[in-house]
Each structure stands twice: as C-alpha cells, then as structure tokens.
N, C-alpha and C positions, 0 to 999 in steps of 0.2 A: 694683473689686469691692466689694460691700457688706460691712460688718463682720460678724464672727462674732456670732451672737445666740442667745439661748435662747428656744425656741418655747414659748409657753404655750397651754394648752387645745387642743392638737392631737391629743388622744386617742391618745397613744402606748401606754398600757397600759389594759387593761380593768379596771373596778371589780370587786372580789372578790365583792361581794354580788349580782352579776348572773349569770344563767344564760347560759353562752356555748357556742357550737358552733364548733369549729375546722375550718378547711380550709386546704390548702396552695396557695399561688400561687408563681409563679416570676417573678422580675424579671431581665431580660436587659440586660447592658451589653456591646455588641460580641458576641463569641462566648462570654462568660463569664456564667454565670447564678448567681443567689443565691436560695436558697430562703427565702421569707419566710412565716411563719405569719400568716395573717389571721384575725381573730376576729370572728364574727358575734354581736353582742349582741342577743339575742332580746327584751329588755325595753325597747329604745329604738328610735326611728325613725332613729337615726344609721347603722344598717347595720353595715358592717365597720369594724374598728379596726386601724390599721396598727401594725406592730412595728418592730424595729430589725435591720438587717443588720450583724452583727458578725464575720463571717468564720467562725463556728463550723461552718456547713454546708459551706463549701469545705474546711475542714480534715477534716471527717468524710468527705467524698467521697474526698480524696487518701489518707487513712489506711485506707480500706477497699480492700484490694488487688483484690478481685473487681470491685467497682463501678467503681473508677478505671480498671482495665484495659478494661472495656467502654466507658467514657467516651472513653478514648484511642483505642480501636479505631474508634469512630464518627467522631471528629474526624479521625483519620488517613485513613480511607477517603474522607471527604468532600474532603480536601485533595489526595489522591493522584489527580490527574486522569488521568495516563497509566497508572495501575494497574501500576507497575513495583515496588511494594513499598518505595519510598523517596521522600522529598520533596525536590524541587529548590528552589533559591533562589526561583524564581518561584512555586512552589506554596506556599512558606512565607509569602509576602507577606500574604495575608489574615489569618493568625493573628498575624503581627507587628503589623499595623495595628490589629487588635482589642485586642491587649495595650497598645499605645500609648494607645488611647482609654480603656481601663480604668484606665491609670495617670494619666489626666488630661492627656495631651499634646495639643497642637494637631494638626490633621490633617496627615498626611504631605505635605510639599511647602510648608507654610506658613512654615517658618523653618529656617535652617541648623542652629540649636542643637537643635531637636527632631528634625530629620532625623538628626542625629548619634546621638541616643538610639535612634531606630528601627534604625539600623545596629548599635548595640550589642546590641539585643535579638536581631537576626538572627544576630549573631556568637555569641550564647549557644547557638544551635542548631548553627551550622556551624563554630564554633571559628575564625572568621576565614578560612575557606577556601571556595573555590567547589566545595563537595562536596555530595553528596546525603545526607540524614539518614535513618537507619533508624528503625523504629518504636520501638525501645528507647531510642535517643537522644532522640527526640521526647518520649517518656513521661517520661524523667528530667528534661529541661529544663522541660517543662510543669509537672511536679510542683513543682520549685523555685520557679517563677514564681507558681503558684497559692498555695503556702504563704506566699510573700512577701506576696501580696495579702491572704491571711487574717490575717497578722500586722498589716498596715496597717489592716485593717477592725476588728480587735480594739482597736487603739489609737485609731482615728478612725472609729467606725461610721457607716453611712449610716442616717439616720432617715427612715423611709417615712411620709409624712403623707397622710392622707385628708382632703381639703378639700371639705367638703359644705355650706358656707354658714353653719354655726353660728357660727364665729369672726368672720366678716365681719358677720353680723347683730349680734353682741355689740359689735363696734367701732362700727357705725353708731349704736347706741342708747347708747353709752358717753359719758362726760363729755368725753373728749379729741377726739371726732370733729370737731366744728365748728372748734376751734382748729387742729387738724392740717390739715384740708382748706383752710381759709382761708390757712394758711401756704404750702401747696402752690400755691394760686391765685396768690399774690404772686410765687412763683418762676417761674411760666410766662412772664409778661411778653410776651404776643403780642397787642397791641391789635387787630390786624386779623383774628385767628383767630375761627372760629365756635365756638359752644358745644360742638359735638361734638369739635372739635380740643382744646379746653381739657380736656374730660373724659377723652379718650383719653390725653393727656399726663399728667393727674393719676393715672389708673389705673396708668400705668407707674411711678409713684413709690411705689406701695404694694407690699407683699410678702406672703409667707406669714405674716409676723407679724400682718398685718391680716386674714388669712383669705382672701387672694386668690392664686390660682395664678399662675405667671409669665406675664405678658401678652406676653412675647416668643415664646411658643410658638404656632405657627400654628393648632393645633387649638383652643387656648383662645380665640384671637382669633375664629375662624370660628364656634365653637359656643357661646361664652359672652359675649364682649365685644361683638361686632358686633350680635348679636340684641338685647342689652340696650340698646345705644345707640339702637335704633329707638324706645325709649320716650321719648327726649329730644325736647322740643318745639323746632321750628325757630324761629330768631329772626325776628321780624316786620319788623325793620328792620336797617340796616347799622351801628347804633351798637355801641360796644364792649361786651363782656360785663361785666356788673356782678358784684360779689362776691356780692350777694344772689341774683341769678339763677343764678349758677354753683353756689352751695351747694344751692339747691333742686333744680336739675336733676341735680347729681351724686348727691345722696341718692336720687333716683328711679331712676337707672341702677344704683346700688349695690344697692338693694333688689331690682331686677330680676335682678341677678347672683346674689343670695342664692337666689332661687327657682330659677334655672337650675342652680346648683351642688347644690341639694337634689335635683333631678331627675337631674343628671349629675355626680356627685362626681368630683373629679380627684385622681389619685394622684401625689404629688410626692416625689422622692428628694432629701433634703436632706443636704448634707455641710458641716461647718464645721471649721475648723482655725486654731489660732493658733501661729505660729512665733515663739517667744520665746527661743530659744537653749538651752532646758532640755535638749533631746536632745543637743546638742553638749556641754554641760557634763557630762552624765552619761557620755558616751563618753570625754571627756578625763580624767574623774575615775577611770576604771577602766583602769589602765596595761596590764594583760594583754589586755583586750578591745581597747583602742586599737591595740596592737602587732599583734594578730592581724588586725584590720580593715585596717590599713595594709599589712601584708604581703600580704593577699589582694587589695587594690586594685592593688598594684604587680606582682603575680605575672606578669601577661601583658604588661606594658609593655615595649616594645623598648629594648634597651641597645646601646651601641657596644662595640667590642672591649675597652675598658677597664672595661666594666660601668657606664658613666655613662648617665644618663637626661636627656632634654631637658625643660626646664621647661614646654614646651608641653603635656606630658602631665599636668601638675598638674590641669587641668580634668577630664581623663578619670579620674584617680585620685579626685578629689573626688566625681565622679558615682557612682563605685563605693561610696564611703563614705556617700553621702547617706542610704540607709535606716538605717544604724547611728547616724547623727547626727540623725535626725528631720528631715531636710531634703527638699524636693521635688527631683526630677530637674531639672537645668539645662534651661531652656526651657519648663518646665511652669508657672511662676509668675513673671510679669514683675517684681513687686516684690522677690522674693527674688533674681532674676537681677541686679538692679541692685546689691543689697548685695554679692553675690559678685564682680561686675565691679569694684566700688569697692575691695574688699579685694585683688583681684589687682593692681590698679594701685598700691596702697599698698606691696605687697611686691615690686613689679616682677616678677611671676610669668609674664608673657607674652613675655619677650624671647628665648625659645628657646635660652637658654644651656645647655650640658651641665654637669651637676653629679653629684657622687658620690651613691651611694645614701643615705648617712646625711644628707647635706645636703638631698636630696629629701624625706626623711621629716621632717626638721626644718621645712622650708618648708611641708609639708602640715599639720603640727601647728600652725604659726604661723597659717596661713590659717584653720583651724578655730577657733582662739582668737579671731581678729579677727572672724569671722562671728558667733561667740557674743556677743561684747561689743556688736556693732552691733544684734543682734536683742534682746538684753536691754534696751538703751537705747531701742529703737524697735520693739516687737513688731509683727508683720504678721498681721492677722486677716483671713481670707477665708471666704466661704461660697458655695455654689452650690445652685440649686434646678432640678431637671430633671423635666419631666413624663414619667411612665412610661405609655406608651400601651398599651392592652389588647392590640393585635395582637402587640406584642413580648412581653408577659407570657405570652400564650397560647402563642406559638410556642416560648418558652423551655422549656416543660415537656418537650418531646421531647428536649431536650439532656441532661437529667439522668435520663431514663428508663433503667432497667437491667433 
C-alpha cells in the first residue's frame, strides 16, 4: 500500500472571501451513508469543493431518536424478506457484509481471518445463537456499530477530493515533472513494449498527489485514460521507446487527461492512517480503562469448569480490544497482521493451553505491550483512494431520507 501522505491543493475547504452556495450530497459505502456538504464556488470555474467526512452526521442520525427509528424501520423492512417481523441469520447476511466492507475488511470468503470477523459481527446481532433478531435488537446493535464508525471517522476522517485537472495541470507545468517522469520511465524497463504500454504503466505510478484519480478504477480507465491515450502517436518502427519520445508523448496524454477531468471531474474518497503504537500506549497508560476493556473483551469467552480459558481465544480478545487500542481488526491490514502474528509467536500464545483468568489477562497485556513496541519502532502508514461514483451517491440520498 502507498504511504500516508498529505494532499496539497485538493480544494478541501472553500476560500472565505468567495461567495458560496451549499448543497448536500450523500456518499454511500455499502449500506452506510455519510452526508457530505459540497460547496459550489460561484466565482471560480472549479465548480464544487469537497469536504471531510468526520462521522458527525452519523452521530447526529443515531442521536435523533425519531430519525434513527425511521432509518432502522427502512433497513429492517428491506431485510425482512419473509415479513415475519424478525430477521433470520440469512436475512442478516447483507448488512453483515456491508458492515465488513465499511470496516475495510476483504470480501467475505477471501480469507479465514476476515471471515472470522464477519462471524463476530453476526454474533453481535444473534449473541452467538441461531435465533431470529427482533427490530429492537437490530436497532440496538446497529446503533452501537454506527456510533463506533462515527468515533473511528472522527479519529481518522475520510477526505473527499474533487479531482478536476487543476492539480495535474500544475504538476505538468511544475519543475519536478520532467525529473519524476524520467525516473518512472527508467523503472518500467520493458524494451519491447509500445509507447502506449509505457504511458499506461507510468500513469499507474501517479496518484491523487499528482492530481490523477486512481487508474485502477474501471470508470476512470474507460472515460479518462483510454480516450486520452488515443492522442498518443503510434511508433513508426519497432525500435525501443526512447526517453525523449516517452517524455513528449506522456506530456501530451497527461494534458489530454487534464481536459477530460475538467469536463468530467472525479470524486475520490481518501483515507490515511499511521499505526505507530500511540493508541496502544494510551490504553496501557490508563489502568481503569485497560481493565474495563479487557473485562469486556473476556466477558463472552468460554471457560472450563475451573474457570480457565484457552490461549487460543487471545486473538478473539485482542480483536475486541482493537478499537480501544487504535488497531485495525485482524485480517483488515496485512502489515499489522504480520506484527500481531510475530508477537503471538514470541509469547507462545497459540498453543491452546488452558490458563487461569489472571494469567490470560497478563498475557493479553503483554501482547499489547509487544505490539506497541514493534509499531513504535516501525510505524505502518497506509492510505487508500476510492472513486465515488455518482449512481451510488445519488441512490444513497434515499437511505437517509426521513
């Protein structure tokens, strides 16, 4: 994954001396929608200015009893296929999968670790039993999950970028353009490739920092990249692409992309996060909060007749502690999973041995401390950029109508 970066000139906030007209748009991630205020700047040709999704609108929805009840009624009715007034395990699957997507988990079925987390989400609704869930139970659990998401977004907001070609144009005309593109050319190293292949691969190495939306998105490829590549002149012979030719042709294609982005701006949701152990250190430094979090994590874990717990449940307990410790769910981020797996090996936590409750708590605290030290020594920075397509944004408005 690319490192966490700070985006410049992405028009996150409007200038105060400009006249602005606001309107509301809705961004949808799975079945969860976040209200985003978009600002139309009437004195510029830039059009709309994107804002930040910080979870405040989710919290506002849940805190408003009347609005949230209507929201739950709509969701429940849509899921209750047999109209018996309760949700079966099968009927809950769509909302469980959407919650997983909203939490950043891989699609269900892609890995045993993430599938375990999907099961945990389902258990939140069913309490681990094959039973149907009433509307009140559904409302209570959904409230807890959404408030958890709101807290996460408050800590790590989603920045909504409107990419309209202005930043890419600035990059092309800037002093670093030629040096950076030549460097990319030297990294491709495909002597038999055509100029179009070279340019396509080079575009894939640029990011929103350069003013280019994710070229992994099929809509961006079909509507922005491929039409722009048509401006590229075909090679007249089969000789290798030269640096000079590549630079000239790449600039031509990039300028074409600028024009297309001006006509068809792309909305991108950007998230960035650095895991440096600070959340774990904060939790370990607050004894009462740590004890409360550990007790909550262990509350539903099975015990034998003597009250002992198997060490195999340490991963389950750690997963429950993850939000309090500022860690992602196990299975959501490969780099952090490696750190956790290494720590478990260090403390021999996967041998399935039965231990007393106090030893279990001690091991869990030791695991948290080791994770903290590893992340402090080698922080893990990640970011992601996802294109928000207008059909999703438009359809999401109905989800929050009350």
